[in-house]
C-alpha positions as CSV (number, residue, x, y, z in Angstrom):
1,X,-3.1,2.3,1.3
2,X,-5.3,-0.8,1.3
3,X,-3.9,-2.6,4.4
4,X,-1.1,-2.4,7.1
5,X,-0.4,-4.5,10.0
6,X,2.4,-5.3,12.4
7,X,1.5,-9.2,12.3
8,X,3.3,-11.1,9.7
9,X,0.7,-14.0,9.7
10,X,-2.2,-11.6,9.4
11,X,-0.2,-10.0,6.6
12,X,0.0,-13.2,4.6
13,X,-3.6,-14.4,5.4
14,X,-4.9,-11.0,4.0
15,X,-2.9,-11.1,0.9
16,X,-3.9,-14.7,0.1
17,X,-7.7,-13.7,0.8
18,X,-7.4,-10.6,-1.4
19,X,-5.9,-13.1,-4.2
20,X,-8.5,-15.7,-3.8
21,X,-11.6,-13.5,-3.6
22,X,-11.0,-12.4,-7.3
23,X,-11.6,-8.8,-6.4
24,X,-10.8,-6.5,-9.3
25,X,-7.4,-5.3,-8.1
26,X,-4.8,-4.3,-10.6
27,X,-1.8,-6.5,-9.2
28,X,0.6,-4.7,-11.5
29,X,-0.1,-1.5,-9.4
30,X,0.1,-3.0,-6.1
31,X,3.1,-2.1,-3.7
32,X,3.9,-4.4,-0.9
33,X,6.3,-3.0,1.6
34,X,8.0,-4.4,4.7
35,X,9.2,-1.6,6.9
36,X,11.7,-3.0,9.1
37,X,11.5,-2.6,12.7
38,X,13.9,-1.0,15.1
39,X,13.8,-0.9,19.0
40,X,11.2,1.9,19.2
41,X,9.2,0.8,15.9
42,X,7.8,-2.6,15.2
43,X,8.0,-4.2,11.7
44,X,5.1,-3.2,9.7
45,X,3.7,-4.7,6.5
46,X,1.9,-2.4,4.1
47,X,-0.2,-2.9,1.1
48,X,-0.9,-0.1,-1.1
49,X,-2.2,0.7,-4.6
50,X,0.1,2.9,-7.0
51,X,-1.7,6.3,-7.8
52,X,0.1,7.9,-10.7
53,X,1.0,11.6,-10.0
54,X,-1.3,14.1,-11.1
55,X,-0.3,16.4,-14.0
56,X,1.3,19.7,-13.6
57,X,-0.7,22.2,-11.4
58,X,-1.4,25.4,-13.5
59,X,-0.2,28.5,-11.8
60,X,-2.9,31.0,-10.5
61,X,-2.5,34.2,-12.6
62,X,-4.2,36.4,-9.6
63,X,-0.7,36.3,-7.7
């Protein structure tokens, strides 16, 4: 995860800064989520980087 907040204006400002800074972020691999709030949990905005799943795990022959 790159960034998470419950403040919508902070969320928009951070994404704008990341885009304007010209950081070497692969925007095709970015995931932007809005986790809708409920009474017990406020709305959360999350920016994360997609990480491909690792290959299959080799079984240990010593079992």
